[in-house]
N, C-alpha and C positions, 0 to 999 in steps of 0.2 A: 511390369503388370499393366501399365497404362495403355499398352497396345490393344488390349481387349475393349477399350472404351473409344467412343467417337472423339477423334482428335480435335475437332472444332469446339465441341462442348467442353473438353478438358481445357483448351486455351481460353475459352470464355470465362470459365471459373477462375483461372489463374489471373486473368485481367482484373477481376474484382479485387484481388489482393494488391495488385499494383496501384489501383485507384485509391484503396484505403491507405496504403503506405504514403501516398502523396497527400491525401486529405489530412492525416493525423499531424502534419507539420503546421499547416495554417488553416485549420478547421474553422477558426473564428472569423475568417474573412469571407463570410457569406455561405460557407459550405455546411456548417452545422451550428446549432444554437447553444448558448450557455443558459441552462435552466436556473430557476430560482424556486423558493418554497412558496408556490402558489397553490390555491385549491379551486381552480377554475372548473375541474371535472368532478368536484364533490357533488353527490356521494359516490364513492368508489365502488360501484356495484360489481364490476368484473374482478377487481382485486380481491374482494372478500367473498367470492363465489367458491364453493367447495370443488374439489377435483379428486379423481381417483388415480392412484398409481398401483398398477396391478389390481388387487381387490381392496387396497388400503385407501380409505377416504381421508383427505387432508382438508382441514376446515377453511383454508383460504389459499390464495395463489402465491403466497410469500414464502421464500426459502431463505433461511440463514445460511450464507455461504460458509465454506470451510476455511478456517484460519488456524494455522498450526498451533495446537495447544502446547507448544514447547514450554517445558519447565513449569507447567501447571499441575502435572500429576506428581505423585510421590516418586522417590528415586527408583522404586520398584516398577513404576509404570501404572500403579493403581490410581484412578481418578481421585483427587483430593477434594476436601470440602471447598477449597478455593475454586477448583474447576467445576464442581457441581453447581455451586452458587452462581457462577458465571453463566452457565447455560440456563439455569432456572430463571434468572433475570430476563433472558430473552424470551423464554416461554411465557413468563408472566406478561411480557410486553406485547404478546399477541401474535407472534409469527406462527405460521401454520406448520412448517417443516424445518427442523434444525438438522444441520449436518455438522459433525465434529471435524476437528482438524485431523490431519493425516496420522494414522496409526500403522506403523510398519508391521509387516508379516514375514519379513525376511531375515530375522535374527538367526545367526549361525551361517548365513550365506552372504549377505551384504555387510561388510565390516564397517561401513560408514554410519550405520544406525545404532551402533553400540559405542560406549565410552569405557574408560578404565574401570576396573572392578566389575565389569559386566553390567554397568548401569546404563541408563539411557535418558536423554532429556525428552523423549517422546512418551506419550501414554502407551500402555501395552495391554493387550487382551490375551496374549499368548503365554505369558511367563508362568503363571500358576493360578490355581483356583482362588487363591487369596485375593487376586485382583478383581474377581467377579463382583465382589460386594460393592466396589466403587461404581462399576457399570450399572449394576442393578439399582443402586441408589440414584444414579443419574437418570435412568429411565423413569423411575417413580417420580422424581422431581419434575421432569419435563411433562409427563403425562398428566400431572395434577392440574395443569392449565389447558389441557386439551390439545397440546402440540404433539407432534410425532418427531422421532429422532432417528437418523441414519448414521451409522458409523462409517467414516471414510477410511478405507484400507488402502495402503500403498504397498505394492510388492517390493519396494526398495527405493533408494535414492540413486544408486549407480554413480554416473559421472558427475552428478550435481550434489553428491554427498561430500562431507568434510574429509579432505585427504589426510588429516592428522592420523588416520588409522595406520598410515605407513610408518609413523613413529611409535604410536601407542600399542599397535598390535603386530607391527612388521608385516602388514598385509596391504596389498594394492587395493584401491577401490575396484569395483567391478562394473561391467556394462554388457550390452548385447554383443559388442565386438570390441576390438582394441581401439578405444576412444580416449581423447585427452580429457583430463579432469577440468571442470569448468573453473574452479577457483585457482588452480595452479596447472595450466595446460602442459607444463613440462612433465607432470606426473601422469603416466599412462594408466588406463583402467583396463583390468584384465577381462578377457572374454569369459562369460559364464558357460559352463557345459550344459548340454541338454538335461543331464541328470539334476544339476543345480536348479534349472528352470522348473523342472517337474516338482522338485522339493518345495519351491516357493509357491507353486500352484496348490499343492496339497496343504501347506500351511495357511494359505489365504482362505481356502474353503473351510478349514477347521475354524479359523477366526470368525468367518461369517456365521458358522453354526453356533459358535460360542456366543456371538452377539445376539443371535436369535433367542437362545436360551436365557440370556441375561435380560431379555425384555426390550431390546432395541428393535425398532420397527422395520429396518431395512439395511442394506449394505450399499456402500457408495465407493466405486473403484476410482482411484486416482490415476487416470490415464492420460493426463495432459502435461504440458509445460516442460517436457523433457525429463521427467522422472523415469525410473526403471521400467515401468509398464510401457511408457511411451518409447523408451529406447529399444525395447524388444518388438514394438509394433509400428516402427517407422523405419523405412529403408535408409533414412539419413544416418541413423545410428546402427541399425541392424544390417550388417553387410556379410552375414554368415553365408557360406557357400554350400555347406552340407548339414545334414541333420534335420530333425523335425521342425526346429524353429528358425531354419533358414527361410521358411515361408513366413513373412513378417506379420501376417494376421494371426498365425496359429497360437501364439502364446496367450493373447487376449481371449480368443475363442475358447481355448482349452480351460482357461481360468473361469470364465463365465459358466461354461458347461459343468465344471466341477462344483461350483457354488450351487448351481441349480440342482445338481444331483444330490448334494448334501442337504440343502435347505428346503427342497420341494418347490412346486410350481407357483405357490402363492406368496412366497417371500420376495418383496421388492428388491430389485437390483438397479442401481443408478450408476451411470458411467460418466465421468468427466473427461472430455476430449477437446482437443483443439482441431479446428477445421484444417489448419495448416500451421506448421512451424513459422512460416512466412520468412524464412531466412533468405531465400533468393530474392524475394520482393524487397526485403529490407536492405540487403547489402549488394545486390547486383553482381557486377564484375569483381567486387572485393572477395566474393566467395572463392575465387581462384587464387587470391593473393594472401589472405589472412590464414596463417598456418593452422590455427585452431579450428577453422571452418572448412578447410579444403575437403575434408572427408565427408562433409554433411550436405553436399550439393544435391544429392539424389533424394531430396525430402519427399514425403508422402504428398501427392497431389490432392487437391480438393476432391476431385472425382473419385480418387482412391479412398479417401476418408469416408465419403458417403457410402461407397460400396462396403467398406469395413463396418460402418455403423449398421447397415442393412443386415450383414451377417451376424453382428453382435446381437441384434434383436432376435434373429432366428435361434441364437444360442441361449437367449434368456434375458437380455437387458430390457428393462421396462421404461426407462426414462433417461434422457441425456441433458447435460448442460454443456454448452459449446462456446469456445472462445478462439483466440489466436495466439501464436508466439510460444517462446520458450525462454530459458535462462539467458541465452545468447542475444536476445532482444527483449530483455526482461520487462520493459515498460509495457509490452503488449499483454502478457497474462496478468500483470499487476498495474493497470492503467493509473498513472499518478495524477496529481492536481492539474497538470498542464494538458492532459488528454481530455477529449470531449466526453460528455455524458451520453450514455446510450450508444457507445462506440461499436458494440457488437450486435445491435438489433438486426442489422442486415444479415449477419451470419446466422442468427437464430431463424430468421424468416426463410433463408435459403434452405436450411435443413428441413423446416416444416413443409415447405413446398415440395422438396424431394420425397419426403415420406408420403405425402398425400398423392403425388403423381404416381408413385410406385406401390400404393396401397399397402404400406408397411404397417403391420399390426403386431402388438406384443403377444406373448404366449397366452395372455388373458383374453385375447381377441379384441382388444381395444386400441385406439390410436396411441401412439407413443408420445407422451408429452415432451416438449422441448423447453428447457429453462433458459431464459435470456440472462446474460451477465454483462457487467461492464458499466459501473457508475450509474446505477439506476435508482439512486436514493432520493428521488424527487417524485412525490405521489402522482402528480399530473403526468409526468413522463412515463412512469410505470403503468398507470391506468390506460394511457393512450396506446402503449405497445400491446397491451392485452386486448383492448377493444378492437384494434386493427388486425388482430390475430397474427402479429409478428412472433408471438411466443405463447406458451400456455401457462408459464409461471415466471416469476421475477425473483432473481437472486439478489439479496442484500447481504453484503459481508461487512465492510467497514462502516456503512451507515448504522448497523446494529451495534457496533462498538461505540459509535458516537452517541447513539440514543437507543437504548433497549426498548423504549416505549414507542418507537417509530410506528409500528402497526396500529397500536391503540390510538395514537394521536391522529393518524391518517383516517382511521375508521370514524372517529368522532369529529373530523373536520378541523382539528386544531393543528393544522399544517405548519403555521408560523411558529409554533412552539417546539417543533422538531429541531433538535440540535444538529446542525449539518456537519458531515465529515468534510475535512479540508484537503483530503488527498495527500497528506504530507508523508505518510508511511513511517514517520519518526517513532511512534510508540507501538505500532503493530509489528511490521516486518523488521525494521531496523533494530528495534529493541531486542528481539530474540536472536537476531544475527550476532549482536554484540554480547550475548550472554544473559539476557533478561527473559521476560515472558511477554506475550501480547498484552498491550494496554491501549490507551487511546489519548491522543493529544488534547482533545477537547472535552473528554469525559473522564475525570480523574477517578471515578468509582469503578471503571472497567477493570475486571480481574481482581477487585478488592470487595466484591459484593458481600462476601461472607463476613466481613467486618462492619457492614452497614445494614444488617438485617433490621428491618423496621424503619429504614431511612435515617435522615439526619436527626439526631436526638436534641431535644431542647436543653439549653444550658440551665444549670441550677440557679445561677445568678444572672439577671439581665444587666448587661453592661452598655455603656455609651462608647461607640467605636467610630473612629475616623479612618477612612480608606482614602489615600491620596493617589490618584491616577486611575483613569477609566479605560485602561487597556484590558486585555483578556484576564490578567491576574487580578486587577482591581475589581472588575465586574464579578468574576467568580468568587472572590473573597467576600464582596458585599452581599451577594445572594446567599452564600452559605451562612454568613453571620446572621442574616435576617431569618433564615430557616431555624437557626439556633435560638431565635427569640430576642436578639440584641437590637439596640437602637443604633442605626447606622447612618452616617453621613458620607457621601461619596464626593470627593473633590476632583476637579479636572481643569487644568489650565486652558485646554482647547475648548471649542464649542460643541464637540461631538465625542461620542464613544469610539473606542478602537485603538487609540494610540498610534504607533507607527504602522499598524496593520492597515489603517485607512489609506496610506500611500502605497504600501506594498501590494495592495489589492487592485491597483489601477490597471496594470496590464491585463489583457483579456484572458491570458492563460491562468490568471489568478482569480477567476470568477468564483471559485469555491471559497476562497479567503474573503471575498467581498460578501458572499452569502453569510459567512460566519460573523463578519462585522455587523451586518444587518441584524443577525440573531442577537448579538450582544446588546445592540441598541434596544431591541425588543425586550430583553431581560430587564434592562434598566427601567423601561417604561412600565412594565408589569410590576416590578418591585416598588415603584413609586405609587402605583395605583392600589396594589393589593397587600403590600407589606410595610408601607410607611417609610420607604427609603427617602432620605433627604438628599438633595444634590446641590452642588455649587459649581457651575461650569464657567468657562471663559475668564478665569482668573486664577493665577498661581497662589495657592495658600501659603501663608508664612508661619513660622514657628510661633510667633506671638499670637496669631489667630488660633492655632491649635492649642496653645496654653489657655487662652481665654475660653475656649470651648469646654474645658474641664473634662476631657475624654479619659475614660478608663484605659483604653487601648488605642494606639495609632499604628496603622499599617501603611508603610510607604511602598507604592508600586509605581515608581516614577520612570521606569523603562531604562533605555540605554541611548548612547550617542555614538555616532560613527567615529572610527579611529582616524586621526590625522596621520600623515606619513612624513618622516624627516627627509624630504626630497627637495633638492634645489628647484625653486620655482613653484612649489606647491601652494604658496599663498599668492594667487592671482585670481582675477575676476572670472576667468574661463575654467577654473579648477573648482569643482563642487563635489559634495558627497552624493551617494546614491539616493538618500532620502531627499536631499535638496533638489536633485534632478527630477524626482517624481512629484515634487511640490510645484515645479515650474515647467509644465509640459510645453508651453509655448517656446521656451528657451531650447528645449530638445528639438522641437520642430524646425527651428531656425538654424540649427547646426548641420554640418555636412559630414565631417570626419570626426568620429568620436573614439577616444581611447579610454578603455575601462581598466583601471589598475586594481587587480584583485579578481581571481577566478573562482570565488566561492559561490554560494547560492545566489546572493544578491547581485553579484557581478554578472554571472551567466544568465540569470533570468532577465536582468535589465538589458543585456545584449540581445536576448531573444526579442524583447519588446521593441527595442530600437530598430532591429533589422526587419522583423516581420510586420510590425504595425506602422512604423514611421519611415521605413525604407532607407535607413542610414548606413553609411560605411562604418563598420565597427571593428575594432581591434582589441583583444583582451591580452593583458600582460599579467603573468602569474609567476611568482618565485618557485612554487612547488612543482614537482614533476607531473602532478595530476590536477585536474579541475574538479570543483565540487567534491573535494576529498571526503568531507564528513556527511555527505548526502546519501540517502537510500539509493541503492543501485538502480531501481526502477525509475525514480524521479530524475536521477542524474543522467541515465541513458537516454531518455526521451529528449531532454534539453540538448545534450551534446550531439546526438545524432542529427538533429535538425539544424543546429548551429553550423555543423560541418556542411550539410547539404546546402545551406544558404550562403556558404562561402565566407563565414566570419573567420577572420584570421586570429590565430592565437600564438603567443610566444610564451611557452612554459619554460621552467628552469631559467627564467630571465629576471634581470634587475633593472629598475628604472634609475637612470643616472641624473637626468634633469628634465624639467618640464619647461619648454620654451613657449614663445607667444603663438607659434603655429605648428609646433611639432613636439614629440617626446623622444628623448634619447634613451635608448636602452642597451644593455649588454646582454645579448642573446647567447645561448649555448648552441653552437652549430654542429655539435657532435651527433653522429648518427645513432648514438646510444640514448639520446633523449627520447623518452616515450612519446608516442602519438597522443596528444592531449584529447583527441576525440575517439579514443579507443573505448568502445562500448561492449566488446565481446569478453572482457575480463573485468571482474569487480575490483574495487580498491579494498584490500584486506584490512581488517581492524588493526590498529597499531600494535596491539599486544600479540599478534600472530606473525611470527617470523617466517619469511619465505627464504629458505637457504638457496633456492634456485634462481632467485631474482638476479637479473643482470645489473652490473655496476654501471652507473652513469658517469661517463668521462666528461671532462671539461674542455671545450674548444670555444673560448670567448670570441664574440664577434659584435662589433659596434653596429647598431641599426638605428636609423632615424625614421619615425613614423609620423605622418602628417596628422594634425589634430587641431581643430578649432574649438573643441570642448574636451576636457579631461574629467573623468568621474572617478572618485576614490571609493572603492568598495572593498576595503581591507579589514572589515569586521567592526565590532562594536565594543564599547566599554560601559560598565554600569553607571547610571546616573544616581549615585548614592549620596550626594552631598546633603540632600534634605534629611536623609536617615541619620547621617553623622551629626548634623546640627540638632536634630530632635533628641538624639541620645545625649549630646553635650549639654543641652538646655533642659533636659528632663521634662519634656512636654507632657508626658503621661507615665503612669506606673509601668505600663508594658508597651514596648515598641518593637515592631517586627519589620523586616525588610524583605519583600517578596518579589517574584518575577525577575525580569531582566535587571532591575536595579540591585538585585542580590547577585544573581549569576546569569550572565548573558547566555542565551541558548535559543530554544525554539518555543513555539506556543506550548508544546508538551511540558517543558520544565517550568514555564511561567504559570500555567494552570495548575500543575501538580503542587507546586510550592504554596500557591494561594489556598487551595483546598485543604491541604494538610494542616496549615496553620489555622485557618478559619474554623475548621470543624472541631478544634480542640480549645477554642476560646470560650 
């Protein structure tokens, strides 16, 4: 199809993708900036200017992005009180337009959207009229605050759906053509018939009409990231040779036309699309070598996407949001902490320019708004993008999980009070992948708003409470206790707030973590000024002092320590922990060859820092078959992809035998069955999911010596719980709790969650 377009223009568009692919690896080296919570452009006049979509007026230019409401609805798919309160909190927070998470319309066609006993972890609008009451109540709740809400409909998951349907239903997953499943590529996805495609279109149009009758303000089609709508409308996945839908645009155009036919000309239709899958730009020649990608080389070109968008507008689409990527390079559609903010503003601007140059108008006869996405949770950044006309609206997804009041705080100029997203994906995406529902690492109330109606309640009895440790768990606990009305003293052995996050946030790719540390420091200062918080910093508190303080409650939040390793030579001056390394940057700068033992988050992120910022020779040694095994696929993929591009060597399935004065001796597994440690085209499955098709790893030991003038141990952490144990033994207070990493080592998510849960009940 590209033959009908100017070849040079097509090449120029594709060159943009190659440049972005290069930029996203070392964006912090003068190519893009790391923003912070400033209010230099306040008042945000453009951000809070109304805009029309079709004939519907939205009160401001802020859109709550879709985040899968997995397991937030009842088992029947009806929106629960938990789900309704979750959206109501964001409406109350001032966002103009809310979009729901994906709601499948392909039940009975796509087996991956259903579970045993015909239940689903997705919200549903198709099952029965008894579901309507949930949607109607949701619409009423959102409308109370002047916000509008669009339902996001997905025609299915296809090859990115859960392949367990093969076991639970004895049915293959489906797709536009015979494609490999993303999670287990050895499982093929069956080609949908034209009849099945028409059935999905009919169901989607009915769902749109049901949404309209339920009081929802518009419909939002999930056409990006390689889901089923994308699979049928992208030649990478749709390689059909005959039938109506062998024309890859047709399925999307038919769907929009059918919705318009059922819902009328005035009902808004929004479409989520990626300008490109960006697979060729990401993987280059690997597209010919990686088995699961070989079929996908003929991806939709940028110029073809623009033409498709033009035709979608003719069919009835009123507004687009646009990004890049798919599951096979998942860090693109879900940009993690290490990606730059505003990463897709250029993409939105390109689409706006194309629409303007081609005089593309909606069926309402007005310009088609383009929504920018991609880590825009900084008011100055969002306002600047709108003022420079790079986009018409700004989408905030995770920032509204982190702080539902983001719009209200921005409107009133209280920008530094905005709780920043840290881009970790631990509580939003990773949580529901592993069987939970969307939450937030830094906002423990997210998805639990229905239990906190009216806010934090005052305690019946005011208590004197000591909180030991001013990391995230300690600060969250202290602020929550103050809101309960307690008398709180916060102890910290260091001279600043943040705990080990202060050092973890040193690499430039951890700028969002640094913003969070700054936020925590602001919380403490505000609490001292307005809530009477007492602080004692720069000195480790003792049990005798806690006893003397006559506290009613003591909370220990003393964090964790790095694990030592029983390796010959581990106790030498040139062998240090990951935290020690970040505390002594000058030592890192003076080293040349660095070996990192441990390929988890801290090891790989440290390797990134050492390679990209300090230009060091880095080698990672990891016992397990995979790196960053416990990390969200998006975050993991971005780090590993660019570590490989930078030439960082890795020995996985390897064991360290000895650390010498200038080298490290390891036993590597030289078998060809050892997985590629830098494989980003397949996810690491949760441990409770058995893959019967996984290949066995054979053993072929080989002794290897790696040069090293500095060795960094990054093998995990253990709780610092000695103070808690001593407090218990000496009975320093009637009630003693251990929270955060000193209780259970984990992420910011678990630290903050435990702190909040304990503190709100004291």
